[in-house]
Residue frames as a rotation matrix with the C-alpha (Angstrom) as fourth column:
UNK 1
0.933 -0.296 -0.207 -19.90
0.176 -0.126 0.976 -18.04
-0.315 -0.947 -0.066 -16.70
UNK 2
0.592 -0.789 0.166 -16.55
-0.141 -0.304 -0.942 -16.31
0.794 0.534 -0.291 -17.15
UNK 3
0.805 -0.410 -0.429 -13.68
0.579 0.388 0.717 -17.60
-0.127 -0.826 0.549 -14.98
UNK 4
0.759 -0.540 0.365 -11.02
-0.303 -0.788 -0.536 -15.03
0.577 0.296 -0.761 -14.21
UNK 5
0.673 -0.624 -0.397 -7.51
0.738 0.600 0.307 -16.03
0.046 -0.500 0.865 -13.17
UNK 6
0.908 -0.325 0.264 -5.29
-0.325 -0.945 -0.046 -13.36
0.264 -0.044 -0.963 -11.68
UNK 7
0.510 -0.812 -0.282 -1.54
0.860 0.490 0.143 -13.38
0.022 -0.315 0.949 -11.11
UNK 8
0.065 -0.659 0.749 1.33
0.535 -0.611 -0.584 -10.97
0.842 0.439 0.313 -10.47
UNK 9
0.859 0.262 0.440 0.84
-0.177 -0.653 0.736 -9.63
0.480 -0.711 -0.514 -6.96
UNK 10
0.260 -0.779 -0.570 3.60
0.778 0.519 -0.354 -9.38
0.572 -0.352 0.741 -4.37
UNK 11
0.656 -0.175 -0.734 5.76
0.549 -0.557 0.623 -7.24
-0.518 -0.812 -0.269 -2.18
UNK 12
0.191 -0.595 0.781 7.49
0.808 -0.356 -0.469 -4.21
0.558 0.721 0.412 -3.60
UNK 13
-0.429 -0.374 -0.822 9.19
0.779 -0.613 -0.128 -1.15
-0.456 -0.696 0.555 -2.24
UNK 14
0.580 0.621 -0.527 7.73
0.317 -0.769 -0.556 2.31
-0.750 0.155 -0.643 -2.75
UNK 15
0.136 -0.492 -0.860 8.65
-0.720 -0.645 0.255 3.62
-0.680 0.585 -0.442 -6.15
UNK 16
-0.777 -0.475 0.414 8.76
-0.168 0.789 0.591 0.18
-0.607 0.390 -0.693 -7.62
UNK 17
-0.313 0.651 -0.692 6.64
-0.947 -0.161 0.277 -1.55
0.069 0.742 0.667 -10.24
UNK 18
-0.630 0.189 0.753 4.46
-0.034 0.962 -0.270 -4.59
-0.776 -0.196 -0.600 -10.59
UNK 19
-0.617 0.503 -0.605 2.33
-0.738 -0.104 0.666 -6.06
0.273 0.858 0.435 -13.39
UNK 20
-0.382 0.607 0.696 -0.87
-0.332 0.613 -0.717 -7.83
-0.862 -0.505 -0.033 -12.69
UNK 21
-0.863 0.168 -0.476 -2.48
-0.419 0.287 0.861 -10.24
0.281 0.943 -0.177 -15.24
UNK 22
-0.246 0.848 0.469 -6.02
-0.470 0.319 -0.823 -11.47
-0.848 -0.423 0.320 -15.51
UNK 23
-0.971 -0.080 -0.225 -6.80
-0.235 0.486 0.842 -14.26
0.042 0.870 -0.491 -17.93
UNK 24
-0.178 0.973 0.146 -10.38
-0.594 0.013 -0.805 -14.80
-0.785 -0.230 0.576 -19.04
UNK 25
-0.934 -0.334 0.125 -10.34
-0.123 0.630 0.767 -17.89
-0.335 0.701 -0.630 -21.33
UNK 26
-0.487 0.821 0.298 -14.16
0.841 0.532 -0.093 -18.18
-0.235 0.206 -0.950 -21.42
UNK 27
-0.472 0.284 -0.835 -14.75
-0.034 -0.952 -0.305 -14.52
-0.881 -0.115 0.459 -22.21
UNK 28
-0.140 0.463 0.875 -17.38
0.964 0.264 0.014 -13.94
-0.225 0.846 -0.484 -24.90
UNK 29
-0.622 -0.158 0.767 -18.30
0.545 -0.791 0.279 -10.79
0.562 0.591 0.578 -26.85
UNK 30
0.454 0.860 0.233 -21.05
0.337 -0.408 0.848 -9.97
0.825 -0.306 -0.475 -24.38
UNK 31
0.631 -0.391 -0.669 -18.35
0.678 -0.140 0.722 -9.52
-0.376 -0.910 0.177 -21.76
UNK 32
0.534 -0.305 0.789 -17.12
0.625 -0.486 -0.611 -6.24
0.570 0.819 -0.069 -23.21
UNK 33
0.482 -0.402 0.778 -15.55
-0.558 -0.826 -0.081 -4.64
0.675 -0.395 -0.623 -20.22
UNK 34
0.454 -0.421 -0.785 -12.79
0.731 0.680 0.058 -5.77
0.510 -0.600 0.617 -17.84
UNK 35
0.401 -0.338 0.851 -11.16
-0.380 -0.907 -0.181 -3.92
0.833 -0.251 -0.492 -15.06
UNK 36
-0.377 -0.624 -0.685 -9.35
0.563 0.433 -0.704 -3.86
0.736 -0.651 0.188 -11.81
UNK 37
0.579 0.489 0.652 -10.65
-0.291 -0.623 0.726 -2.90
0.762 -0.610 -0.218 -8.38
UNK 38
-0.442 -0.817 -0.369 -8.90
0.174 0.326 -0.929 -2.93
0.880 -0.475 -0.002 -5.07
UNK 39
0.770 0.630 0.103 -9.66
0.004 -0.166 0.986 -3.16
0.638 -0.759 -0.130 -1.38
UNK 40
-0.309 -0.922 0.232 -7.09
-0.207 -0.172 -0.963 -1.81
0.928 -0.346 -0.137 1.04
UNK 41
-0.632 0.026 -0.775 -6.98
0.669 0.522 -0.529 -2.64
0.391 -0.853 -0.347 4.80
UNK 42
-0.469 0.526 -0.710 -10.03
0.633 -0.360 -0.685 -1.23
-0.616 -0.771 -0.165 6.48
UNK 43
-0.694 0.172 -0.700 -11.23
-0.472 -0.842 0.261 0.38
-0.544 0.511 0.665 3.27
UNK 44
0.439 0.876 0.200 -14.09
-0.246 0.331 -0.911 -0.11
-0.864 0.350 0.361 0.85
UNK 45
-0.125 -0.414 0.901 -13.50
0.799 0.496 0.339 -1.74
-0.588 0.763 0.269 -2.49
UNK 46
0.318 0.176 -0.932 -12.69
-0.254 -0.931 -0.263 0.92
-0.914 0.320 -0.251 -5.13
UNK 47
0.923 0.011 0.384 -12.38
0.371 0.235 -0.898 1.09
-0.100 0.972 0.212 -8.90
UNK 48
0.074 -0.965 -0.251 -8.83
0.245 -0.226 0.943 1.34
-0.967 -0.132 0.220 -10.22
UNK 49
-0.621 -0.338 -0.707 -8.90
-0.611 -0.356 0.707 0.94
-0.491 0.871 0.015 -13.98
UNK 50
0.199 0.716 0.669 -11.12
0.123 0.659 -0.742 -0.46
-0.972 0.230 0.043 -16.69
UNK 51
-0.798 -0.450 -0.400 -10.94
-0.370 -0.157 0.916 -1.22
-0.475 0.879 -0.041 -20.38
UNK 52
0.380 0.920 -0.095 -13.64
-0.594 0.164 -0.788 -1.61
-0.709 0.356 0.609 -23.01
UNK 53
-0.081 -0.543 0.836 -12.77
0.224 0.807 0.546 -4.64
-0.971 0.232 0.056 -24.97
UNK 54
0.456 0.373 0.808 -14.33
0.821 0.174 -0.544 -3.63
-0.344 0.911 -0.227 -28.40
UNK 55
0.921 -0.044 0.387 -12.89
0.149 -0.878 -0.455 -0.04
0.360 0.477 -0.802 -28.50
UNK 56
0.001 -0.952 -0.306 -9.87
0.820 0.176 -0.544 -0.28
0.572 -0.251 0.781 -26.24
UNK 57
0.205 0.129 0.970 -11.05
-0.231 -0.957 0.176 2.77
0.951 -0.260 -0.167 -24.38
UNK 58
-0.325 -0.437 -0.839 -9.57
0.695 0.491 -0.525 3.00
0.641 -0.754 0.144 -20.87
UNK 59
0.587 0.516 0.624 -10.70
-0.161 -0.681 0.714 4.51
0.794 -0.520 -0.317 -17.60
UNK 60
-0.369 -0.776 -0.511 -8.72
0.535 0.272 -0.800 5.27
0.760 -0.569 0.315 -14.45
UNK 61
0.682 0.396 -0.615 -9.32
0.732 -0.351 0.584 6.40
0.015 -0.848 -0.529 -10.92
UNK 62
0.832 -0.346 0.433 -7.72
-0.225 -0.925 -0.306 9.77
0.506 0.157 -0.848 -10.26
UNK 63
0.732 -0.536 0.421 -5.45
-0.484 0.027 0.875 8.26
-0.480 -0.844 -0.239 -7.65
UNK 64
0.198 -0.671 0.715 -3.64
0.369 0.727 0.579 6.12
-0.908 0.149 0.391 -10.21
UNK 65
0.960 0.140 0.244 -3.68
0.277 -0.315 -0.908 8.27
-0.051 0.939 -0.341 -13.38
UNK 66
0.661 -0.750 -0.005 -0.26
-0.664 -0.582 -0.470 8.67
0.350 0.314 -0.883 -14.79
UNK 67
-0.232 -0.716 0.658 1.12
-0.924 0.375 0.082 5.73
-0.306 -0.589 -0.748 -12.73
UNK 68
-0.326 0.210 0.922 -0.98
0.026 0.977 -0.213 2.71
-0.945 -0.045 -0.324 -13.79
UNK 69
-0.447 0.186 -0.875 -1.81
-0.888 -0.215 0.407 1.47
-0.112 0.959 0.261 -17.25
UNK 70
0.047 0.526 0.849 -4.39
-0.207 0.837 -0.507 -1.08
-0.977 -0.152 0.148 -18.23
UNK 71
-0.370 -0.176 -0.912 -4.03
-0.926 -0.016 0.378 -3.03
-0.081 0.984 -0.157 -21.50
UNK 72
0.505 0.627 0.593 -5.34
-0.459 0.777 -0.431 -6.16
-0.731 -0.055 0.681 -23.19
UNK 73
-0.783 -0.596 -0.178 -4.17
-0.509 0.451 0.734 -8.97
-0.357 0.665 -0.656 -25.34
UNK 74
0.123 0.906 -0.404 -6.95
-0.989 0.077 -0.128 -10.03
-0.085 0.415 0.906 -27.69
UNK 75
0.006 -0.165 -0.986 -5.42
-0.537 0.832 -0.143 -13.35
0.844 0.530 -0.084 -28.64
UNK 76
-0.769 -0.354 -0.532 -4.96
0.188 0.670 -0.718 -14.40
0.611 -0.652 -0.449 -25.02
UNK 77
0.327 0.936 0.131 -8.14
0.211 -0.208 0.955 -12.84
0.921 -0.284 -0.266 -23.64
UNK 78
0.062 -0.459 -0.886 -5.98
0.995 0.098 0.019 -11.36
0.078 -0.883 0.463 -20.93
UNK 79
0.772 0.153 0.617 -5.91
0.099 -0.988 0.120 -7.94
0.628 -0.032 -0.778 -19.29
UNK 80
-0.117 -0.877 -0.466 -2.89
0.881 0.126 -0.457 -6.42
0.459 -0.464 0.758 -17.63
UNK 81
0.964 0.223 0.142 -2.40
0.137 -0.882 0.450 -3.70
0.226 -0.415 -0.881 -15.09
UNK 82
0.005 -0.998 0.064 1.03
0.723 -0.040 -0.690 -2.16
0.691 0.050 0.721 -15.17
UNK 83
0.929 0.326 -0.173 1.63
0.340 -0.571 0.747 -0.38
0.145 -0.753 -0.642 -11.86
UNK 84
-0.059 -0.968 0.244 4.54
0.668 -0.220 -0.711 2.07
0.742 0.121 0.659 -11.67
UNK 85
-0.637 -0.281 0.718 5.70
-0.243 -0.810 -0.534 4.51
0.731 -0.515 0.447 -8.99
UNK 86
0.157 0.765 -0.625 3.90
0.423 0.520 0.742 2.49
0.892 -0.381 -0.242 -6.42
UNK 87
-0.345 -0.132 0.929 3.02
-0.597 -0.734 -0.326 4.03
0.725 -0.667 0.174 -3.08
UNK 88
-1.000 -0.009 -0.006 2.30
0.000 0.623 -0.782 2.50
0.011 -0.782 -0.623 0.31
UNK 89
-0.381 0.924 -0.003 -1.33
-0.537 -0.224 -0.813 3.60
-0.752 -0.308 0.582 -0.09
UNK 90
-0.048 0.322 -0.946 -1.59
-0.925 0.344 0.164 1.31
0.378 0.882 0.281 -3.14
UNK 91
-0.966 -0.247 0.081 -1.35
-0.256 0.851 -0.459 -1.64
0.045 -0.464 -0.885 -0.73
UNK 92
-0.033 0.995 0.095 -4.51
-0.913 0.008 -0.407 -3.70
-0.406 -0.100 0.908 -1.26
UNK 93
-0.407 0.107 0.907 -6.03
0.352 0.935 0.047 -6.87
-0.843 0.338 -0.418 -2.57
UNK 94
-0.583 0.108 -0.805 -6.51
-0.697 -0.576 0.427 -6.32
-0.418 0.810 0.411 -6.31
UNK 95
-0.120 0.654 0.747 -9.50
0.225 0.751 -0.621 -7.94
-0.967 0.093 -0.237 -7.97
UNK 96
-0.990 -0.047 -0.131 -10.05
-0.124 -0.131 0.984 -8.50
-0.064 0.990 0.124 -11.67
UNK 97
-0.201 0.976 0.086 -13.63
0.074 0.103 -0.992 -8.01
-0.977 -0.193 -0.093 -12.81
UNK 98
-0.994 -0.009 0.106 -15.57
0.105 0.022 0.994 -8.47
-0.011 1.000 -0.021 -16.04
UNK 99
-0.211 0.971 -0.113 -18.96
0.340 -0.036 -0.940 -7.43
-0.917 -0.236 -0.323 -17.24
UNK 100
0.313 0.448 0.837 -20.96
0.936 0.005 -0.353 -6.08
-0.162 0.894 -0.418 -20.12
UNK 101
0.539 -0.175 0.824 -20.01
0.220 -0.915 -0.338 -2.46
0.813 0.363 -0.455 -19.46
UNK 102
-0.602 -0.794 0.080 -17.59
0.200 -0.247 -0.948 -0.61
0.773 -0.555 0.308 -17.17
UNK 103
-0.823 0.176 0.541 -18.72
-0.561 -0.409 -0.720 -0.47
0.094 -0.896 0.435 -13.54
UNK 104
0.412 0.900 0.140 -21.29
-0.910 0.413 0.020 -3.25
-0.040 -0.136 0.990 -14.08
UNK 105
-0.543 -0.814 -0.207 -19.23
-0.799 0.577 -0.173 -6.21
0.260 0.072 -0.963 -13.00
UNK 106
0.585 0.785 -0.201 -20.72
-0.735 0.619 0.278 -9.69
0.343 -0.015 0.939 -13.30
UNK 107
0.796 -0.388 -0.465 -17.64
0.386 0.917 -0.103 -11.80
0.466 -0.098 0.879 -12.70
UNK 108
0.708 -0.553 0.440 -14.79
-0.705 -0.593 0.389 -11.52
0.046 -0.585 -0.810 -10.20
UNK 109
0.090 -0.775 -0.625 -11.36
-0.104 0.617 -0.780 -13.05
0.991 0.135 -0.025 -9.79
UNK 110
0.510 0.077 -0.857 -10.11
0.695 0.550 0.463 -14.43
0.507 -0.831 0.227 -6.52
UNK 111
0.969 -0.191 0.156 -7.91
-0.242 -0.855 0.459 -11.41
0.046 -0.482 -0.875 -5.75
UNK 112
0.305 -0.938 -0.164 -4.16
0.781 0.345 -0.520 -10.94
0.544 0.030 0.838 -5.64
UNK 113
0.799 -0.027 -0.600 -2.33
0.505 -0.513 0.694 -9.10
-0.326 -0.858 -0.397 -2.84
UNK 114
0.239 -0.721 0.651 -0.14
0.499 -0.484 -0.719 -6.16
0.833 0.496 0.244 -3.48
UNK 115
0.766 -0.077 -0.638 1.98
0.587 -0.317 0.744 -4.78
-0.260 -0.945 -0.198 -0.65
UNK 116
0.398 -0.613 0.682 4.02
0.302 -0.615 -0.729 -1.60
0.866 0.496 -0.060 -1.00
UNK 117
0.426 -0.347 -0.835 6.59
0.900 0.069 0.430 -1.00
-0.091 -0.935 0.342 1.69
UNK 118
0.983 -0.016 0.185 7.81
0.004 -0.994 -0.108 2.43
0.185 0.107 -0.977 2.59
């Protein structure tokens, strides 16, 4: 069992920035992918960004390319999502997820709310 602890959400004006963190202290080598998904009001949950732990390869949804950056800290078993040039449509609950491969998520965080005001 991998426990994910998220932090960093909040309220920001359009054009601003936020950084989300997701700590996974119990992560093992079999949990080789971590990522962020989000669910906006009245919308389905969608993939935002992911990173392969062993290679560092990253993946992004088209809607966030060039604005968001996912990174990891090996020593802290922590993944970050730097969000720049935020838009009102980025408003959502952001969930950290982990699994063996990208898009096969076995573990979920509790979610952190991001609100972007216009």
